[in-house]
NUDOBA-886550 format. One line per field, with one value per residue (C-alpha): residue number from 1; residue in three letters; chain; x, y, z. Coordinates in nm, 2 decimals. Each point is the difference from the previous one (the first is absolute). Layout:
N
num = NUM;...
residu = ALA;...
chaine = A;...
X = X;...
Y = Y;...
Z = Z;...
***
This chain:
367
num = 1;2;3;4;5;6;7;8;9;10;11;12;13;14;15;16;17;18;19;20;21;22;23;24;25;26;27;28;29;30;31;32;33;34;35;36;37;38;39;40;41;42;43;44;45;46;47;48;49;50;51;52;53;54;55;56;57;58;59;60;61;62;63;64;65;66;67;68;69;70;71;72;73;74;75;76;77;78;79;80;81;82;83;84;85;86;87;88;89;90;91;92;93;94;95;96;97;98;99;100;101;102;103;104;105;106;107;108;109;110;111;112;113;114;115;116;117;118;119;120;121;122;123;124;125;126;127;128;129;130;131;132;133;134;135;136;137;138;139;140;141;142;143;144;145;146;147;148;149;150;151;152;153;154;155;156;157;158;159;160;161;162;163;164;165;166;167;168;169;170;171;172;173;174;175;176;177;178;179;180;181;182;183;184;185;186;187;188;189;190;191;192;193;194;195;196;197;198;199;200;201;202;203;204;205;206;207;208;209;210;211;212;213;214;215;216;217;218;219;220;221;222;223;224;225;226;227;228;229;230;231;232;233;234;235;236;237;238;239;240;241;242;243;244;245;246;247;248;249;250;251;252;253;254;255;256;257;258;259;260;261;262;263;264;265;266;267;268;269;270;271;272;273;274;275;276;277;278;279;280;281;282;283;284;285;286;287;288;289;290;291;292;293;294;295;296;297;298;299;300;301;302;303;304;305;306;307;308;309;310;311;312;313;314;315;316;317;318;319;320;321;322;323;324;325;326;327;328;329;330;331;332;333;334;335;336;337;338;339;340;341;342;343;344;345;346;347;348;349;350;351;352;353;354;355;356;357;358;359;360;361;362;363;364;365;366;367
residu = MET;ARG;ALA;LEU;PHE;ALA;VAL;ALA;THR;LEU;MET;SER;ALA;PHE;THR;LEU;SER;ALA;LEU;PRO;ALA;ASP;THR;ASN;LEU;SER;ALA;GLN;GLN;LEU;LEU;GLN;GLN;GLY;VAL;SER;SER;TYR;ARG;ALA;GLU;LYS;PHE;ASP;GLU;ALA;VAL;THR;ASN;LEU;SER;ALA;ALA;ALA;GLN;ALA;PHE;LEU;ALA;PRO;GLU;LYS;MET;GLN;ALA;TYR;VAL;SER;THR;GLY;LYS;PHE;GLU;ASP;LEU;GLY;SER;LEU;GLU;THR;ALA;LEU;VAL;TYR;LEU;ALA;LEU;ALA;HIS;SER;ARG;GLN;GLY;ARG;ASP;ASP;GLU;ALA;ARG;ALA;ALA;ILE;LEU;ARG;ILE;ALA;THR;ALA;GLU;ARG;ILE;ALA;PRO;ALA;PHE;ALA;GLY;LEU;GLN;LEU;GLY;PRO;ASP;LYS;PRO;VAL;PHE;GLU;ALA;LEU;SER;ALA;ARG;LEU;VAL;SER;ASN;ALA;ARG;ALA;ALA;VAL;ILE;ALA;THR;THR;ALA;PRO;ALA;PRO;ALA;ALA;VAL;ALA;PRO;ALA;VAL;ALA;ALA;PRO;ALA;PRO;SER;GLU;ALA;LEU;ALA;ALA;PRO;SER;PRO;GLN;ALA;THR;SER;LEU;ALA;GLN;GLN;SER;LEU;SER;ASP;ARG;GLU;ARG;VAL;ILE;ASN;GLU;MET;ILE;ALA;GLN;GLU;ARG;SER;ARG;ILE;GLU;ARG;GLU;ALA;GLU;ALA;ARG;ILE;ALA;SER;VAL;GLN;ARG;GLU;ALA;ASP;GLN;ARG;VAL;ALA;THR;ALA;GLU;ARG;THR;ALA;ASP;ALA;ARG;ILE;ALA;ALA;ILE;ARG;LEU;GLU;VAL;GLU;GLN;GLN;ARG;THR;PRO;VAL;MET;PRO;PRO;MET;THR;PRO;ARG;GLU;TYR;LEU;GLY;ALA;LEU;ARG;ASP;ALA;THR;THR;LEU;ALA;ALA;GLN;GLY;TYR;ALA;ARG;GLU;ALA;ASN;LEU;LEU;PHE;LYS;ARG;LEU;THR;THR;SER;ASP;ALA;PRO;ARG;GLU;VAL;ILE;ALA;GLU;ALA;GLY;VAL;GLY;LEU;TYR;ARG;THR;GLY;ALA;HIS;ARG;ASP;ALA;ALA;GLU;ALA;PHE;ARG;ARG;MET;GLY;MET;PHE;SER;ARG;GLY;GLU;GLU;ASP;LEU;ARG;TYR;TYR;TYR;ALA;VAL;SER;LEU;TYR;GLU;THR;GLY;ASN;TYR;ALA;ASP;ALA;ARG;ARG;GLU;LEU;ALA;CYS;ALA;LEU;PRO;TYR;ILE;GLU;ALA;THR;ASP;GLU;VAL;ALA;ARG;TYR;ARG;VAL;ARG;ILE;GLU;GLN;THR;LEU;ARG
chaine = A;A;A;A;A;A;A;A;A;A;A;A;A;A;A;A;A;A;A;A;A;A;A;A;A;A;A;A;A;A;A;A;A;A;A;A;A;A;A;A;A;A;A;A;A;A;A;A;A;A;A;A;A;A;A;A;A;A;A;A;A;A;A;A;A;A;A;A;A;A;A;A;A;A;A;A;A;A;A;A;A;A;A;A;A;A;A;A;A;A;A;A;A;A;A;A;A;A;A;A;A;A;A;A;A;A;A;A;A;A;A;A;A;A;A;A;A;A;A;A;A;A;A;A;A;A;A;A;A;A;A;A;A;A;A;A;A;A;A;A;A;A;A;A;A;A;A;A;A;A;A;A;A;A;A;A;A;A;A;A;A;A;A;A;A;A;A;A;A;A;A;A;A;A;A;A;A;A;A;A;A;A;A;A;A;A;A;A;A;A;A;A;A;A;A;A;A;A;A;A;A;A;A;A;A;A;A;A;A;A;A;A;A;A;A;A;A;A;A;A;A;A;A;A;A;A;A;A;A;A;A;A;A;A;A;A;A;A;A;A;A;A;A;A;A;A;A;A;A;A;A;A;A;A;A;A;A;A;A;A;A;A;A;A;A;A;A;A;A;A;A;A;A;A;A;A;A;A;A;A;A;A;A;A;A;A;A;A;A;A;A;A;A;A;A;A;A;A;A;A;A;A;A;A;A;A;A;A;A;A;A;A;A;A;A;A;A;A;A;A;A;A;A;A;A;A;A;A;A;A;A;A;A;A;A;A;A;A;A;A;A;A;A;A;A;A;A;A;A;A;A;A;A;A;A;A;A;A;A;A;A;A;A;A;A;A;A
X = 14.37;0.23;-0.29;-0.22;0.26;0.04;-0.37;-0.01;0.29;-0.17;-0.32;0.18;0.19;-0.32;-0.20;0.07;0.06;-0.37;-0.02;-0.31;-0.14;-0.33;-0.12;-0.27;0.28;0.12;0.36;0.06;-0.16;0.22;0.30;-0.08;-0.06;0.33;0.19;-0.17;0.08;0.37;0.03;-0.18;0.27;-0.27;0.22;-0.20;-0.32;0.19;0.13;-0.35;-0.17;0.29;0.02;-0.38;0.02;0.27;-0.21;-0.31;0.20;0.09;-0.37;-0.11;-0.24;0.29;0.22;-0.28;-0.02;0.38;-0.03;-0.28;0.16;0.38;-0.01;0.05;-0.19;0.09;0.38;0.09;-0.22;0.14;0.35;-0.09;-0.15;0.32;0.22;-0.18;-0.02;0.38;0.04;-0.24;0.18;0.33;-0.13;-0.11;0.36;-0.11;0.26;-0.08;-0.36;0.10;0.26;-0.28;-0.23;0.28;0.07;-0.38;0.02;0.28;-0.23;-0.28;0.22;0.04;-0.37;0.04;0.21;-0.19;0.23;0.15;-0.34;-0.10;-0.08;0.17;0.09;0.25;-0.02;0.18;0.35;-0.06;-0.10;0.30;0.23;-0.18;0.01;0.37;0.07;-0.21;0.02;0.35;-0.14;0.08;-0.31;-0.23;0.19;-0.02;-0.38;0.05;0.19;-0.15;-0.12;-0.26;0.16;-0.06;-0.27;0.14;-0.06;-0.17;0.13;-0.22;-0.23;-0.21;-0.36;-0.20;-0.24;-0.37;-0.08;0.29;-0.10;-0.36;0.11;-0.10;0.29;0.15;-0.09;0.37;-0.01;-0.32;0.15;0.31;-0.22;-0.20;0.31;0.16;-0.32;0.00;0.36;-0.06;-0.29;0.19;0.31;-0.20;-0.22;0.31;0.15;-0.33;-0.02;0.36;-0.06;-0.33;0.18;0.28;-0.26;-0.19;0.32;0.09;-0.35;0.01;0.32;-0.12;-0.32;0.21;0.22;-0.30;-0.15;0.32;0.01;-0.37;0.06;0.29;-0.20;-0.29;0.24;0.16;-0.35;-0.11;0.31;-0.05;-0.36;0.08;0.25;-0.25;-0.27;0.24;0.08;-0.37;-0.06;0.29;-0.16;-0.33;0.18;0.19;-0.33;0.14;-0.23;0.21;-0.15;0.05;0.25;-0.08;0.04;-0.02;-0.33;0.19;0.13;-0.36;-0.12;0.29;-0.11;-0.36;0.11;0.20;-0.31;-0.22;0.26;0.00;-0.38;0.00;0.26;-0.21;0.19;-0.29;0.15;0.30;-0.21;-0.24;0.30;0.13;-0.35;-0.07;0.34;-0.09;-0.34;0.15;0.28;0.02;-0.05;-0.21;-0.38;0.00;0.25;-0.20;-0.32;0.18;0.14;-0.36;-0.12;0.28;-0.10;-0.37;0.10;0.20;-0.28;0.16;-0.32;0.08;0.32;-0.17;-0.28;0.26;0.19;-0.32;-0.09;0.34;-0.08;-0.27;-0.28;-0.04;0.00;-0.22;0.15;0.11;-0.33;0.17;0.22;-0.31;-0.15;0.31;-0.02;-0.36;0.07;0.30;-0.22;-0.26;0.26;0.13;-0.36;-0.06;-0.34;-0.15;0.30;0.03;-0.36;0.07;0.31;-0.16;-0.30;0.23;0.19;-0.29;-0.12;0.36;0.12;-0.09;-0.28;0.19;-0.11;0.25;-0.13;-0.36;0.10;0.17;-0.30;-0.24;0.23;0.04;-0.37;-0.09;0.26;-0.14;-0.36
Y = -15.27;0.26;0.13;0.03;0.19;0.23;0.07;0.07;0.23;0.19;0.03;0.14;0.24;0.17;-0.04;0.35;0.18;0.08;0.31;0.20;-0.12;-0.05;-0.31;-0.05;-0.09;-0.36;-0.10;0.00;0.35;0.13;-0.15;0.15;0.35;-0.03;-0.09;0.29;0.24;-0.10;0.05;0.34;0.08;0.03;-0.20;0.07;-0.12;-0.29;-0.11;0.02;-0.21;-0.25;-0.06;-0.05;-0.24;-0.21;-0.03;-0.09;-0.29;-0.12;0.02;-0.27;-0.16;-0.03;-0.16;-0.24;-0.10;-0.05;-0.22;-0.21;-0.04;0.06;0.25;0.38;0.12;0.37;-0.05;0.17;0.30;0.03;0.01;0.25;0.23;-0.04;0.08;0.33;0.07;-0.03;0.23;0.26;0.00;0.04;0.31;0.14;-0.03;-0.27;-0.27;-0.20;-0.05;-0.09;-0.26;-0.15;-0.04;-0.17;-0.25;-0.07;-0.11;-0.24;-0.13;-0.04;-0.19;-0.27;-0.08;-0.06;0.16;0.27;0.29;-0.11;0.00;0.35;0.24;0.32;0.15;0.28;0.01;-0.33;0.13;0.29;-0.25;-0.22;0.29;0.10;-0.35;-0.03;0.33;-0.06;-0.37;-0.14;-0.35;-0.20;-0.21;0.29;0.21;-0.27;0.04;0.30;-0.20;-0.35;-0.15;-0.27;-0.34;-0.26;-0.25;-0.33;-0.29;-0.27;-0.35;-0.22;-0.20;-0.29;0.09;-0.15;-0.28;0.11;-0.17;0.18;0.34;-0.04;-0.14;0.21;0.17;-0.22;0.09;0.08;0.27;0.14;0.02;0.18;0.26;0.07;0.03;0.25;0.21;0.00;0.10;0.29;0.13;-0.04;0.19;0.28;0.02;0.01;0.29;0.20;-0.05;0.10;0.32;0.08;-0.04;0.24;0.26;-0.02;0.05;0.31;0.14;-0.05;0.17;0.29;0.03;0.00;0.27;0.22;-0.05;0.11;0.32;0.07;-0.05;0.24;0.27;-0.04;0.02;0.32;0.15;-0.09;0.17;0.31;0.02;-0.06;0.28;0.25;-0.10;0.05;0.34;0.09;-0.12;0.20;0.31;-0.06;-0.07;0.32;0.19;0.11;0.03;0.15;0.08;-0.27;0.12;-0.03;-0.35;-0.20;-0.19;-0.32;0.13;0.12;-0.36;-0.13;0.23;-0.12;-0.36;0.08;0.16;-0.30;-0.24;0.21;-0.02;-0.38;-0.05;0.20;0.32;0.23;0.32;-0.04;-0.11;0.30;0.24;-0.12;-0.02;0.36;0.12;-0.16;0.16;0.35;-0.05;0.04;-0.37;-0.11;-0.01;-0.38;0.00;0.25;-0.21;-0.32;0.19;0.13;-0.36;-0.09;0.28;-0.11;-0.37;0.10;0.22;0.34;0.12;0.38;-0.04;-0.24;0.26;0.26;-0.23;-0.07;0.36;0.09;-0.25;0.24;-0.14;-0.38;-0.18;-0.29;-0.31;0.18;-0.06;-0.21;0.30;0.21;-0.25;0.02;0.38;-0.02;-0.22;0.22;0.32;-0.18;-0.11;0.36;0.15;0.13;-0.18;0.19;-0.02;-0.37;-0.07;0.18;-0.19;-0.33;0.06;0.05;-0.32;-0.23;-0.08;-0.12;-0.20;-0.34;0.02;-0.17;-0.01;0.27;0.23;-0.06;0.07;0.33;0.11;-0.06;0.18;0.30;0.03;-0.04;0.25;0.26;-0.06
Z = 11.88;-0.15;-0.22;0.31;0.19;-0.31;0.00;0.37;-0.04;-0.28;0.21;0.30;-0.21;-0.11;0.32;0.13;-0.33;-0.07;-0.23;-0.10;-0.33;-0.17;0.16;-0.27;-0.25;-0.06;0.06;-0.38;-0.04;0.28;-0.17;-0.34;0.16;0.18;-0.31;-0.19;0.28;0.00;-0.37;0.04;0.27;0.27;0.24;0.33;-0.17;-0.15;0.35;0.14;-0.26;-0.04;0.38;0.01;-0.29;0.16;0.32;-0.21;-0.17;0.35;0.13;0.24;-0.25;-0.24;0.26;0.08;-0.37;0.01;0.31;-0.17;-0.34;0.05;-0.29;0.02;-0.30;0.02;0.07;-0.33;0.07;0.36;-0.13;-0.27;0.28;0.20;-0.30;-0.07;0.38;0.01;-0.31;0.15;0.33;-0.18;-0.19;0.34;0.13;0.25;-0.07;0.32;-0.09;-0.36;0.13;0.22;-0.30;-0.20;0.29;0.02;-0.37;0.10;0.27;-0.24;-0.24;0.27;-0.04;-0.37;-0.27;-0.17;-0.06;-0.32;-0.17;0.10;-0.28;0.11;-0.34;0.01;0.38;0.04;-0.06;0.24;0.26;-0.07;0.06;0.31;0.14;-0.07;0.16;0.32;0.08;0.08;0.06;-0.31;0.02;0.02;-0.25;-0.26;-0.02;-0.23;-0.26;0.03;-0.32;-0.01;0.06;-0.28;0.10;0.13;-0.22;0.20;-0.06;-0.21;0.21;-0.11;-0.02;0.28;-0.07;-0.02;0.32;0.18;-0.14;0.14;0.33;0.31;0.19;0.28;0.36;0.05;-0.28;0.14;0.35;-0.13;-0.20;0.31;0.22;-0.25;0.00;0.38;0.02;-0.23;0.20;0.32;-0.11;-0.14;0.31;0.22;-0.21;0.01;0.38;0.05;-0.20;0.18;0.33;-0.11;-0.12;0.33;0.20;-0.21;0.05;0.37;0.03;-0.20;0.20;0.32;-0.14;-0.09;0.34;0.17;-0.21;0.08;0.37;-0.01;-0.18;0.25;0.29;-0.14;-0.06;0.35;0.16;-0.21;0.10;0.37;-0.01;-0.16;0.26;0.28;-0.12;-0.02;0.35;0.12;-0.15;0.19;0.33;-0.03;-0.08;-0.34;-0.30;-0.28;-0.34;-0.24;-0.27;-0.37;-0.13;-0.32;-0.05;0.08;0.33;0.09;-0.06;0.21;0.29;-0.05;0.03;0.32;0.16;-0.10;0.15;0.33;0.02;-0.06;0.28;0.25;0.00;-0.06;0.12;-0.22;-0.30;0.04;0.02;-0.33;-0.16;0.11;-0.15;-0.33;-0.01;0.06;-0.25;-0.37;-0.05;-0.31;0.05;0.02;0.28;0.20;-0.05;0.13;0.29;0.09;-0.01;0.24;0.24;-0.03;0.09;0.30;0.13;-0.07;-0.14;0.02;-0.19;-0.25;-0.06;-0.07;-0.24;-0.20;0.00;-0.15;-0.29;-0.13;-0.22;0.00;-0.34;-0.11;0.15;0.32;0.18;0.26;0.09;0.02;0.25;0.21;-0.01;0.11;0.30;0.09;-0.02;0.23;0.25;0.03;0.04;-0.35;-0.04;-0.29;-0.21;0.09;-0.12;-0.33;-0.07;0.10;-0.22;-0.30;0.07;0.09;-0.36;-0.10;0.30;0.15;0.26;0.28;0.36;0.09;-0.28;0.13;0.35;-0.07;-0.22;0.29;0.25;-0.22;-0.07;0.37;0.11;-0.25;0.11
***
């Protein structure tokens, strides 16, 4: 049971510590790259690969194999990754992370002793000193200096008779083995469920925080927009139409958004005032074009025609603007100019019912 708890503790320690690494590499390859990066003093790269290697050694399929067999095949490799992860964190000046890696080695030793057999070479005394400096717990600190314990000599036991050696396991032994397997699965599943629940709670709290921040930003933007719209409406009510002062391109776009919002809310007079001010300002050509479209859609065809006239020559891809110009010319009595502009736009725009209707009306009017 202690070994199962140690496995679950190691799994939860790495659940949220995913780091970007090459997912096409095996756990052993990530471990080798991490050790090589550490020895080349590329400590950021070492931390990335060693963390990924440790997670790979605790992958679900390896945990399932442990549940089924009771053996952790990669325990030595896992502890090696943690040793060099602690060393790399220490070289980065991150003693808290280094201490955590050392304590995870102590947890891994509860599954089965493996540290004493690790081949660390000249890095072993460095790790011993680091462990002694960072970990005050005697049981954890002793990891760095633990030597392999001599194998216990089993007492001599009489060899079983051939009939006993070949005998099938008793029902009681089979039942105990099945119960042990079931207990291991149950404990690990409980640990995984608890960790998943914790992650979901943290995610929900983060989502709620982001939503609150977004709501606050939207409310602030709405208040600002309402204040600007109220100022424009006041200008109209007082019959004032001041010339729009020079602005930055971003400010011109903001004024265009205000006018569009006014039009959408049904304030046609206020919207047209702002659209017209944009079309007679030094705004970029694209802003003037959009303001002309806004005037066209609110039915201010005379101002719309003037806005499109200010744009000069239409470029390829602006045939829709040319169509709006033609309709605005027609609605203000410039039939010949309307037919000319419509003829230039027709080959490049969609032949909708509205387009066909205006085409017939212009032709009939001229005849």
